[in-house]
C-alpha positions as a Python dict, from the first residue, in 0.01 Angstrom:
ca = {
    (1, 'X'): (0, 0, 0),
    (2, 'X'): (-96, -325, 172),
    (3, 'X'): (-465, -230, 180),
    (4, 'X'): (-453, -143, -192),
    (5, 'X'): (-296, -484, -269),
    (6, 'X'): (-564, -660, -62),
    (7, 'X'): (-838, -464, -238),
    (8, 'X'): (-693, -551, -582),
    (9, 'X'): (-663, -919, -482),
    (10, 'X'): (-1024, -931, -363),
    (11, 'X'): (-1136, -759, -681),
    (12, 'X'): (-940, -1006, -897),
    (13, 'X'): (-1097, -1302, -713),
    (14, 'X'): (-1446, -1159, -766),
    (15, 'X'): (-1381, -1114, -1139),
    (16, 'X'): (-1246, -1471, -1166),
    (17, 'X'): (-1559, -1607, -990),
    (18, 'X'): (-1783, -1404, -1224),
    (19, 'X'): (-1593, -1539, -1527),
    (20, 'X'): (-1626, -1897, -1401),
    (21, 'X'): (-1999, -1851, -1346),
    (22, 'X'): (-2041, -1704, -1696),
    (23, 'X'): (-1844, -1993, -1850),
    (24, 'X'): (-2057, -2248, -1663),
    (25, 'X'): (-2374, -2072, -1786),
    (26, 'X'): (-2244, -2068, -2145),
    (27, 'X'): (-2155, -2438, -2130),
    (28, 'X'): (-2501, -2519, -1995),
    (29, 'X'): (-2669, -2315, -2272),
    (30, 'X'): (-2460, -2488, -2539),
    (31, 'X'): (-2543, -2830, -2397),
    (32, 'X'): (-2912, -2732, -2407),
    (33, 'X'): (-2871, -2637, -2775),
    (34, 'X'): (-2714, -2978, -2846),
    (35, 'X'): (-3003, -3146, -2660),
    (36, 'X'): (-3257, -2952, -2874),
    (37, 'X'): (-3072, -3073, -3183),
    (38, 'X'): (-3080, -3432, -3056),
    (39, 'X'): (-3454, -3412, -2993),
    (40, 'X'): (-3513, -3265, -3340),
    (41, 'X'): (-3289, -3525, -3500),
    (42, 'X'): (-3468, -3811, -3325),
    (43, 'X'): (-3798, -3669, -3451),
    (44, 'X'): (-3665, -3617, -3802),
    (45, 'X'): (-3747, -3245, -3776),
    (46, 'X'): (-3510, -3074, -4022),
    (47, 'X'): (-3654, -2725, -3958),
    (48, 'X'): (-3598, -2753, -3582),
    (49, 'X'): (-3235, -2847, -3646),
    (50, 'X'): (-3180, -2565, -3895),
    (51, 'X'): (-3309, -2305, -3648),
    (52, 'X'): (-3013, -2399, -3422),
    (53, 'X'): (-2782, -2252, -3689),
    (54, 'X'): (-2703, -1887, -3755),
    (55, 'X'): (-2912, -1751, -4042),
    (56, 'X'): (-2601, -1783, -4263),
    (57, 'X'): (-2459, -2084, -4076),
    (58, 'X'): (-2272, -2355, -4259),
    (59, 'X'): (-2301, -2733, -4269),
    (60, 'X'): (-1989, -2904, -4404),
    (61, 'X'): (-2075, -3270, -4467),
    (62, 'X'): (-1805, -3532, -4523),
    (63, 'X'): (-1925, -3576, -4878),
    (64, 'X'): (-2071, -3314, -5103),
    (65, 'X'): (-2058, -2939, -5111),
    (66, 'X'): (-2084, -2702, -4813),
    (67, 'X'): (-2442, -2607, -4730),
    (68, 'X'): (-2500, -2244, -4625),
    (69, 'X'): (-2804, -2081, -4468),
    (70, 'X'): (-3099, -2222, -4275),
    (71, 'X'): (-3313, -2285, -4583),
    (72, 'X'): (-3050, -2501, -4755),
    (73, 'X'): (-2954, -2666, -4425),
    (74, 'X'): (-3321, -2760, -4377),
    (75, 'X'): (-3328, -2918, -4724),
    (76, 'X'): (-3005, -3109, -4656),
    (77, 'X'): (-3139, -3255, -4330),
    (78, 'X'): (-3467, -3344, -4503),
    (79, 'X'): (-3264, -3541, -4759),
    (80, 'X'): (-3067, -3710, -4479),
    (81, 'X'): (-3388, -3806, -4297),
    (82, 'X'): (-3547, -3936, -4619),
    (83, 'X'): (-3263, -4188, -4654),
    (84, 'X'): (-3181, -4487, -4439),
    (85, 'X'): (-2919, -4298, -4235),
    (86, 'X'): (-2965, -4368, -3863),
    (87, 'X'): (-3054, -4062, -3659),
    (88, 'X'): (-2792, -4043, -3386),
    (89, 'X'): (-2752, -3744, -3153),
    (90, 'X'): (-2428, -3550, -3122),
    (91, 'X'): (-2225, -3641, -2815),
    (92, 'X'): (-1989, -3361, -2714),
    (93, 'X'): (-1655, -3493, -2590),
    (94, 'X'): (-1487, -3153, -2549),
    (95, 'X'): (-1633, -2807, -2522),
    (96, 'X'): (-1433, -2484, -2520),
    (97, 'X'): (-1590, -2142, -2464),
    (98, 'X'): (-1394, -1833, -2568),
    (99, 'X'): (-1598, -1518, -2503),
    (100, 'X'): (-1867, -1509, -2776),
    (101, 'X'): (-1731, -1816, -2957),
    (102, 'X'): (-1732, -2184, -2863),
    (103, 'X'): (-1608, -2511, -3012),
    (104, 'X'): (-1758, -2853, -2949),
    (105, 'X'): (-1581, -3168, -3065),
    (106, 'X'): (-1745, -3506, -3044),
    (107, 'X'): (-1917, -3796, -3217),
    (108, 'X'): (-2241, -3968, -3303),
    (109, 'X'): (-2248, -4327, -3180),
    (110, 'X'): (-2451, -4638, -3239),
    (111, 'X'): (-2553, -4826, -2924),
    (112, 'X'): (-2319, -5092, -2788),
    (113, 'X'): (-2403, -5399, -2584),
    (114, 'X'): (-2055, -5397, -2424),
    (115, 'X'): (-2028, -5225, -2087),
    (116, 'X'): (-1708, -5022, -2133),
    (117, 'X'): (-1755, -4935, -2499),
    (118, 'X'): (-1967, -4637, -2590),
    (119, 'X'): (-2052, -4788, -2926),
    (120, 'X'): (-1936, -4764, -3281),
    (121, 'X'): (-1869, -4408, -3388),
    (122, 'X'): (-2069, -4323, -3698),
    (123, 'X'): (-1928, -3973, -3740),
    (124, 'X'): (-1684, -3736, -3572),
    (125, 'X'): (-1769, -3368, -3569),
    (126, 'X'): (-1632, -3024, -3491),
    (127, 'X'): (-1885, -2749, -3434),
    (128, 'X'): (-1820, -2378, -3394),
    (129, 'X'): (-2084, -2174, -3218),
    (130, 'X'): (-2135, -1801, -3178),
    (131, 'X'): (-2330, -1611, -2916),
    (132, 'X'): (-2587, -1366, -3051),
    (133, 'X'): (-2714, -1164, -2756),
    (134, 'X'): (-2819, -1425, -2500),
    (135, 'X'): (-2849, -1714, -2747),
    (136, 'X'): (-2590, -1952, -2889),
    (137, 'X'): (-2621, -2058, -3254),
    (138, 'X'): (-2418, -2293, -3471),
    (139, 'X'): (-2178, -2107, -3696),
    (140, 'X'): (-2049, -2421, -3869),
    (141, 'X'): (-2063, -2798, -3834),
    (142, 'X'): (-1824, -3034, -4007),
    (143, 'X'): (-1821, -3413, -3975),
    (144, 'X'): (-1643, -3717, -4108),
    (145, 'X'): (-1674, -4096, -4063),
    (146, 'X'): (-1528, -4231, -3738),
    (147, 'X'): (-1429, -4551, -3562),
    (148, 'X'): (-1513, -4723, -3233),
    (149, 'X'): (-1367, -4570, -2918),
    (150, 'X'): (-1350, -4731, -2574),
    (151, 'X'): (-1495, -4535, -2285),
    (152, 'X'): (-1256, -4343, -2061),
    (153, 'X'): (-1491, -4363, -1762),
}
């Protein structure tokens, strides 16, 4: 009985380590997706941003109607880039991974000259992501105007 308990304990620890490694991999892949979006946003490349979404993904802007599908999302980002809106990358503040789904919550921020202030928040966002095979894609992104937040570092 004792050897069975030890075997089950060892097996449980191995499964927990595997789960932790998978979660770390997922988080790294999602952060890479956010970095690709930031690069595309800085370049004003609407198509490169839209490809980060599921084919029927949804963009839910703070004003206006929901935008569904890569083609319409591309057009929406083209309109954003054509305006005077500053192109600020998403900064994930929290990231949860739940099997094939993930949620990132964060902000876009303007630069700040003050040391302990990350800068004025332009928008707050919540993004849901879904794994398709080995790749993560954005299922939906919603944002709204934000306010300045002091750094917690």
